[in-house]
C-alpha positions as CSV (number, residue, x, y, z in Angstrom):
1,M,-70.1,1.8,38.8
2,E,-72.1,4.8,40.2
3,F,-75.7,5.7,40.0
4,E,-77.9,8.6,40.8
5,F,-81.8,9.3,40.7
6,D,-83.7,12.2,41.6
7,P,-85.7,11.7,44.9
8,A,-89.2,12.9,43.1
9,K,-88.5,10.3,40.5
10,D,-87.6,7.7,43.4
11,E,-91.2,8.4,45.3
12,A,-93.1,8.3,42.0
13,N,-91.6,4.7,40.9
14,R,-92.4,3.6,44.4
15,F,-96.0,4.6,44.1
16,K,-96.5,3.0,40.5
17,H,-94.3,0.1,40.8
18,G,-93.8,-0.9,44.5
19,L,-90.1,-0.5,44.0
20,R,-87.4,2.2,45.2
21,L,-84.9,3.1,42.4
22,A,-82.3,1.8,44.1
23,F,-83.3,-1.5,43.7
24,G,-82.5,-1.5,40.2
25,M,-79.1,-2.0,41.3
26,R,-79.8,-5.3,42.0
27,I,-80.3,-6.1,38.4
28,F,-76.7,-5.7,37.4
29,A,-75.8,-7.9,40.0
30,D,-77.0,-10.8,37.9
31,P,-74.1,-12.3,35.6
32,W,-76.5,-12.5,32.8
33,H,-78.1,-9.6,33.2
34,Q,-78.9,-7.9,29.4
35,I,-78.6,-4.3,28.2
36,F,-80.9,-3.1,25.4
37,P,-81.2,0.3,23.9
38,S,-84.5,2.2,24.3
39,F,-84.3,5.0,22.4
40,R,-87.2,7.0,21.8
41,P,-86.9,10.6,19.8
42,V,-89.5,11.9,22.6
43,D,-87.2,11.2,25.6
44,G,-84.6,13.7,24.2
45,E,-81.8,11.3,25.1
46,D,-80.6,7.9,25.0
47,R,-81.7,5.8,27.1
48,Y,-81.3,1.8,28.2
49,K,-83.1,-0.9,29.6
50,V,-81.2,-3.4,31.9
51,V,-83.0,-7.0,32.3
52,G,-82.1,-9.3,35.3
53,M,-82.8,-11.9,37.5
54,V,-83.2,-10.7,41.3
55,E,-84.2,-13.5,43.4
56,G,-85.6,-15.8,40.9
57,K,-87.9,-12.9,38.9
58,H,-87.4,-10.7,35.9
59,F,-86.8,-6.9,36.6
60,T,-85.9,-4.0,34.2
61,L,-84.6,-0.7,35.1
62,V,-84.4,2.1,32.6
63,Y,-81.5,4.6,32.7
64,V,-79.7,7.0,31.1
65,E,-75.5,7.4,31.0
66,R,-74.7,10.8,32.3
67,T,-70.9,11.5,32.4
68,D,-69.6,8.7,34.8
69,K,-73.0,7.9,36.5
70,L,-76.1,6.0,35.5
71,R,-79.2,8.0,36.3
72,L,-82.0,5.6,37.0
73,I,-85.4,6.5,35.7
74,S,-87.6,3.6,36.5
75,V,-87.8,-0.1,37.9
76,R,-90.2,-2.5,37.2
77,R,-91.2,-6.2,36.6
78,S,-90.5,-7.2,33.5
79,N,-92.8,-7.7,30.7
80,A,-93.4,-11.0,29.0
81,S,-91.4,-9.6,26.2
82,E,-88.6,-8.4,28.1
83,Q,-88.5,-11.7,30.1
84,R,-88.3,-13.6,26.5
85,D,-85.5,-11.3,25.2
86,Y,-83.7,-12.1,28.7
87,D,-84.1,-15.8,28.3
88,R,-83.3,-15.9,24.7
89,D,-79.9,-13.8,25.0
90,S,-78.6,-14.9,28.3
91,R,-76.3,-17.9,29.5
């Protein structure tokens, strides 16, 4: 799986959430990561959220599928609802 992201978006995510977008790739290493659709008409394309554990903490990555790559949009600590979804659907 190949990943890509906009460097300006990476900097904005680091400023807002304290994480580089590349950190989001680590979420896929969780064997129980969960992928959820996150479709909103305002986005103009189908987005997905992947929720997984990194070093014992829940994180959420938002991405879009672009041909043969995943374009990373945002990565942050998971909110309570995302944590519940992960805990309910994993393992």
